[in-house]
C-alpha positions in Angstrom: 0.0 0.0 0.0 1.5 3.4 -1.0 1.1 6.9 0.0 -2.6 7.4 -0.8 -3.8 5.4 2.2 -1.0 6.4 4.6 -3.4 8.7 6.5 -5.9 5.9 7.0 -3.2 3.5 8.1 -0.2 5.3 9.3 3.3 3.9 9.2 5.0 3.1 12.5 8.4 3.8 11.1 9.7 5.6 8.0 13.3 5.4 7.0 14.3 8.4 4.9 17.2 9.6 2.7 18.9 6.2 2.5 20.5 4.6 -0.5 18.3 1.5 -0.7 19.7 -1.7 -2.1 16.9 -3.2 -4.2 17.1 -6.6 -6.0 18.4 -5.1 -9.2 19.9 -1.7 -8.3 20.6 0.9 -5.5 18.4 4.0 -5.4 17.7 6.9 -3.0 14.3 5.9 -1.5 12.2 6.2 1.6 10.8 3.1 3.2 7.5 3.0 5.1 7.0 0.2 7.6 3.7 -1.0 9.0 2.9 -4.1 11.2 6.5 -5.2 10.9 6.5 -5.3 7.1 7.6 -3.1 4.3 4.5 -1.2 3.2 5.9 1.4 0.9 9.1 2.1 -1.1 9.2 5.4 -2.9 11.3 8.5 -3.5 9.2 10.2 -0.9 7.0 8.5 1.7 4.5 10.5 3.7 5.7 10.5 7.3 2.5 11.4 9.2 2.8 10.4 12.8 5.5 7.8 12.2 8.8 7.6 13.9 11.4 8.8 11.4 14.9 7.3 11.0 17.2 9.4 9.0 19.5 7.2 6.9 21.3 10.1 5.1 24.8 9.1 4.1 24.0 5.4 4.7 23.1 2.4 2.6 20.1 0.4 3.6 20.4 -3.3 2.8 18.3 -6.4 3.6 19.4 -7.9 6.8 21.7 -10.9 6.3 20.3 -14.4 6.7 23.2 -16.5 8.0 22.4 -20.1 7.1 25.3 -21.7 8.8 25.7 -20.9 12.5 26.7 -23.0 15.6 25.2 -21.6 18.8 25.9 -24.8 20.8 22.8 -25.0 23.0 21.8 -27.2 24.7 24.8 -28.5 26.6 27.5 -26.1 25.5 26.0 -22.7 26.1 29.2 -21.7 27.9 30.8 -21.9 24.4 28.1 -19.8 22.8 24.4 -19.4 23.4 21.4 -17.9 21.8 21.7 -14.6 23.8 25.3 -13.8 23.0 25.3 -15.4 19.6 22.3 -13.5 18.3 23.7 -10.3 19.8 26.8 -10.7 17.7 24.7 -11.5 14.6 22.5 -8.5 15.1 25.6 -6.2 15.6 26.9 -7.5 12.3 23.7 -6.7 10.4 22.0 -10.2 10.5 18.3 -10.5 11.0 18.0 -14.2 10.6 20.1 -17.4 11.0 19.8 -21.2 10.7 21.4 -23.1 13.6 23.4 -26.2 12.9 22.6 -29.6 14.7 26.1 -30.0 16.2 27.9 -28.9 18.7 25.0 -29.0 21.2 24.6 -31.9 23.5 22.5 -33.7 22.4 22.9 -33.0 18.7 19.6 -32.2 16.9 19.0 -35.7 15.5 15.7 -36.4 17.3 12.5 -34.5 17.9 13.2 -34.4 21.6 16.6 -32.8 21.0 14.9 -30.3 18.7 12.3 -29.5 21.3 15.1 -28.8 23.9 16.9 -26.5 21.4 13.6 -24.8 20.5 12.7 -24.1 24.1 16.1 -22.5 24.8 15.9 -20.3 21.7 12.4 -19.0 22.5 12.7 -15.7 24.4 16.5 -15.7 24.1 17.1 -15.1 20.4 17.3 -11.4 19.4 16.7 -12.1 15.7 14.7 -14.6 13.7 15.9 -18.2 13.2 15.4 -21.7 11.9 17.0 -25.1 12.7 18.8 -27.7 10.8 18.2 -31.3 11.7 21.1 -33.8 11.6 21.8 -36.9 9.5 24.1 -39.4 11.2 24.5 -43.1 11.6 21.7 -44.8 13.6 19.3 -41.9 13.2 18.0 -42.1 9.6 14.6 -43.3 11.0 14.3 -40.0 12.8 14.3 -37.9 9.6 10.6 -37.9 8.9 9.7 -36.8 12.4 12.2 -34.0 12.3 10.9 -32.9 9.0 7.4 -32.9 10.4 8.5 -31.0 13.4 9.8 -28.1 11.3 13.5 -28.3 10.6 14.5 -26.4 7.5 16.6 -29.3 6.2 19.4 -31.6 7.3 23.1 -31.5 7.8 25.7 -34.3 7.4 29.4 -34.7 7.6 31.5 -36.7 5.1 34.6 -36.4 7.4 34.9 -36.6 11.1 33.5 -33.5 12.9 36.4 -33.9 15.4 34.7 -35.1 18.5 34.5 -38.8 18.9 32.4 -38.7 22.1 29.5 -41.1 21.9 27.0 -38.2 22.6 28.5 -36.0 19.8 27.6 -35.6 16.2 29.3 -38.2 14.0 30.1 -38.4 10.3 27.9 -40.3 7.9 29.5 -43.3 6.3 28.6 -44.0 2.6 25.7 -46.3 3.5 24.2 -43.8 5.9 24.6 -41.0 3.4 23.0 -42.8 0.5 20.1 -44.1 2.7 19.6 -40.7 4.2 19.6 -38.9 0.9 16.9 -41.3 -0.3 14.7 -40.4 2.7 15.4 -36.7 2.5 14.4 -36.7 -1.2 11.1 -38.4 -0.3 10.5 -35.8 2.4 11.1 -33.0 -0.1 13.9 -31.5 2.1 17.4 -30.4 1.4 20.7 -31.8 2.7 23.6 -29.6 3.7 27.0 -31.4 3.4 30.4 -30.9 4.9 32.3 -32.3 2.0 35.8 -33.6 2.8 36.7 -37.3 2.0 37.4 -39.0 5.3 39.8 -41.6 3.9 42.1 -38.9 2.5 42.0 -36.7 5.6 42.4 -39.5 8.1 45.4 -40.9 6.3 47.2 -37.6 6.0 46.5 -36.6 9.6 47.8 -40.0 10.8 51.0 -39.5 8.7 51.6 -36.0 10.1 51.1 -37.2 13.7 53.4 -40.2 13.1 56.1 -37.8 11.9 55.4 -35.4 14.8 54.5 -32.5 12.4 51.9 -30.2 14.1 52.5 -26.8 12.5 50.0 -24.7 10.4 51.4 -25.9 7.1 51.0 -29.5 8.2 47.4 -29.0 9.2 46.6 -27.4 5.9 48.3 -30.1 3.9 46.3 -32.7 5.8 43.1 -31.4 4.2 43.9 -30.8 0.6 41.6 -29.6 -2.1 41.5 -33.2 -3.4 39.7 -34.2 -0.3 37.1 -31.6 -0.9 36.6 -32.5 -4.6 36.6 -36.2 -3.9 33.7 -35.8 -1.5 31.8 -33.3 -3.7 32.0 -35.8 -6.6 30.7 -38.7 -4.5 27.8 -36.6 -3.1 26.8 -35.4 -6.5 26.8 -39.0 -7.7 24.5 -39.9 -4.8 22.3 -36.9 -5.6 21.9 -38.1 -9.2 20.9 -41.6 -7.9 18.4 -40.3 -5.2 17.1 -37.0 -6.5 18.1 -35.4 -3.2 18.4 -31.6 -3.2 21.9 -30.7 -2.0 23.7 -27.7 -0.6 27.4 -27.7 0.0 28.7 -25.9 3.0 31.9 -23.8 3.2 33.3 -24.6 -0.2 36.9 -23.4 -0.3 38.2 -24.1 -3.9 37.6 -23.1 -7.5 37.8 -26.8 -8.5 34.8 -27.7 -6.2 32.8 -24.7 -7.4 33.4 -25.8 -11.0 32.2 -29.4 -10.3 29.1 -28.2 -8.6 28.3 -25.8 -11.4 28.7 -28.5 -14.0 26.3 -30.8 -12.1 23.7 -28.0 -11.8 23.9 -27.4 -15.6 23.3 -31.1 -16.0 20.1 -31.0 -14.0 21.2 -31.7 -10.4 19.4 -29.5 -7.8 22.4 -28.3 -6.0 23.8 -25.0 -4.5 26.9 -24.0 -2.6 28.2 -21.5 -0.1 31.5 -20.1 0.8 32.5 -18.2 3.9 34.0 -14.8 4.5 37.1 -16.3 6.0 38.0 -18.0 2.7 37.6 -14.6 1.0 39.4 -12.5 3.6 42.1 -14.8 5.0 44.7 -17.2 3.7 46.9 -20.0 5.0 49.4 -17.3 5.9 46.9 -16.0 8.5 46.8 -19.5 10.1 50.6 -19.6 10.3 50.6 -16.1 11.8 47.6 -16.2 14.2 47.5 -19.9 15.1 44.4 -21.9 16.0 42.1 -18.9 16.1 42.2 -19.1 12.3 41.8 -22.9 12.2 38.8 -24.2 10.2 37.9 -27.2 8.0 38.3 -27.1 5.1 41.4 -25.0 5.9 42.3 -21.6 4.7 43.8 -21.7 1.2 46.7 -20.0 -0.5 46.4 -16.5 -1.9 46.3 -18.0 -5.4 43.3 -20.2 -4.5 41.7 -17.3 -2.8 42.0 -15.1 -5.9 40.3 -17.9 -7.9 37.5 -18.1 -5.4 36.9 -14.3 -5.8 36.7 -14.8 -9.6 34.1 -17.5 -9.0 32.1 -15.1 -6.9 32.4 -12.3 -9.5 31.2 -14.7 -12.2 28.1 -15.6 -10.2 29.2 -19.2 -9.6 28.8 -19.0 -5.8 25.2 -19.0 -4.5 25.5 -17.6 -1.1 27.7 -16.6 1.8 27.5 -17.9 5.4 29.7 -17.4 8.4 30.1 -20.9 9.8 30.4 -19.2 13.1 31.9 -22.0 15.3 33.0 -20.5 18.6 34.6 -22.1 21.6 36.3 -21.0 24.9 39.7 -19.3 24.3 41.7 -22.0 26.0 40.7 -24.5 23.4 42.6 -22.5 20.9 45.8 -22.4 22.8 47.4 -25.8 21.9 50.7 -25.6 19.9 49.4 -28.7 18.2 47.2 -27.4 15.4 45.6 -30.9 15.1 44.5 -30.9 18.8 43.2 -27.3 18.9 39.5 -26.7 18.4 38.7 -26.0 14.8 36.2 -23.3 14.0 36.3 -19.6 13.3 34.2 -17.1 15.3 32.9 -14.6 12.8 29.2 -14.1 13.3 29.6 -10.4 13.7 31.8 -9.7 10.7 30.3 -11.3 7.6 28.4 -8.5 6.1 31.0 -5.8 6.8 33.7 -8.1 5.3 31.7 -8.8 2.1 30.8 -5.1 1.7 34.4 -4.0 2.4 36.2 -6.7 0.4 33.6 -7.2 -2.3 32.1 -3.8 -3.0 34.5 -1.2 -1.7 37.7 -2.9 -2.9 36.5 -4.8 -5.9 33.5 -2.9 -7.1 31.0 -5.7 -6.9 27.5 -4.1 -7.0 25.7 -3.9 -3.6 22.7 -5.6 -5.2 24.9 -8.7 -5.9 26.4 -8.6 -2.4 22.8 -8.5 -1.0 21.8 -11.5 -3.0 24.7 -13.5 -1.6 23.9 -12.5 2.0 20.1 -12.3 2.0 18.2 -13.0 -1.2 19.8 -16.4 -2.1 19.7 -18.0 1.4 16.0 -16.9 1.7 15.1 -18.4 -1.7 17.2 -21.6 -1.3 15.9 -22.4 2.2 12.2 -21.5 1.6 12.0 -18.1 3.4 11.6 -15.8 0.5 7.9 -15.3 1.0 8.8 -13.3 4.1 12.5 -12.4 3.9 15.6 -11.7 1.9 14.9 -8.5 0.0 13.7 -4.9 0.4 10.3 -5.3 -1.2 6.8 -4.4 -0.3 5.0 -7.1 1.7 8.2 -8.6 3.1 9.4 -8.4 6.7 11.1 -5.1 7.4 14.4 -6.7 8.1 17.0 -4.1 7.3 20.6 -3.0 8.1 21.9 0.5 7.9 25.6 0.5 6.9 28.0 3.5 6.6 30.4 3.0 3.7 32.5 5.9 5.0 32.9 4.7 8.5 36.3 3.1 8.9 37.2 1.3 12.1 39.6 -1.2 13.6 38.1 -4.2 15.3 38.9 -4.7 19.0 37.9 -7.5 21.4 35.8 -4.9 23.4 33.6 -4.5 20.3 32.7 -8.2 20.0 29.3 -9.4 21.3 29.8 -13.2 21.1 30.7 -15.0 24.3 34.4 -15.5 23.8 36.1 -12.4 22.3 38.5 -14.1 19.9 38.4 -14.0 16.1 41.1 -13.9 13.4 39.7 -10.5 12.4 40.9 -8.7 15.6 43.0 -5.7 14.6 41.6 -5.7 11.1 40.6 -2.3 9.6 37.1 -2.4 8.1 36.1 0.2 5.5 32.5 0.3 6.6 30.4 -0.1 9.7 26.9 -1.4 10.6 25.1 1.5 12.2 21.7 -0.1 12.9 19.9 -3.4 12.4 16.1 -3.6 12.2 14.1 -6.7 12.7 10.4 -6.6 11.5 10.4 -2.8 12.0 12.1 -2.8 15.4 15.6 -1.6 16.0 17.4 -4.5 17.6 20.9 -3.0 17.4 22.3 0.5 17.0 25.9 1.6 17.2 25.4 3.9 20.1 23.0 1.9 22.2 24.1 -1.6 21.5 21.7 -4.5 21.4 18.1 -4.2 22.4 17.1 -5.9 25.7 13.8 -7.3 24.4 14.3 -10.8 22.8 11.7 -11.0 20.0 13.2 -13.5 17.6 10.8 -15.9 16.0 11.3 -19.3 14.5 10.6 -19.8 10.8 10.8 -23.1 8.9 10.8 -23.8 5.2 8.2 -22.0 3.1 7.9 -19.2 5.6 6.2 -21.4 8.2 6.2 -19.8 11.6 6.5 -21.9 14.7 5.5 -20.5 18.1 
């Protein structure tokens, strides 16, 4: 509804004078918000009695939807929980996320485990959210109930997640993966894969340990690009056999991007993400900073990073997700890179990194950045009827970002529970000034995060769960 009926139904909030990132362009627009949704986008929107937010000098983008986040509840909330994790996401311009089924205890592989996670998130999450269910050995029979209970889709590992405790999430062997993909296809859901071939990784890790090689270069060499492409090829073959929709998490190499693109052109329903750390950091950062920059797949060489940027610029990467995988700082202290916890804490920095590295330094249009961060995850995971773009009728999930506000990241600025990240000390060329969820400011630079926790759960196809 546009200006003509604004007097009959006034807006609650009008954002004025901003450079608004639409799906195909950026334009100076006002945005009128009513009942938590975008009700008007026009060069001038009648303000009436609405609260007015002046976005002069700022860009207004759709809030990021981070489809790959580990918030670790239940069981490991002292690593990261829904309060601290969603504060960090909101401070980084995120208005929605999908939480992974591991590192919580128990992992989200049963309806009971989902119910425990759901109860903890309700009233604690600052922004909107969904949940991934888990596929792992012994739990294939649980997939239909989890689908019925509202998970967005399922996650599986093709290599060891690193924790062999019997209560922890475990990798799927080939038989489990194939059987699970058949069931997931029948359920009409999507499977997210960590694609590294266990036989390659396990052999190389064992060799390094036998030779007492524990340095950064040894860790990187133990998880080569061949391990990624071998797993991707196997999973694509299973997808052809089963008809299962696939999404590859944290792809780190041009070779894997190329394989996935070829399969998509041949008719496989498949997508892929990469992460900000593969675009902003290299193996030299792991060598310099240590385990704080450890992840799997590992950071690659500058040459491989340049190729990944070329893939992104050609539109061959579907979306960006943080893979925020936090832990207490002491778990990053081991001089043995193989023993230290693997996972990068980056929930707060994804949007600023992509705008800085992608738009400010490389000239990638903001509309393209917005698709990677918001539009594509919303569409791929069934939330685009409510989220993912600045468009009339969608939720008013917005972020105001200042492209002229340079700052250097310090530990004191971090909102996640443990203030370590490989981005500490990095100078950013832009700054999130405010994040708006369904018309309500949940973060602003001066006041910090809002005290009211009003995040809602959404499943696939925009289904809302209370």
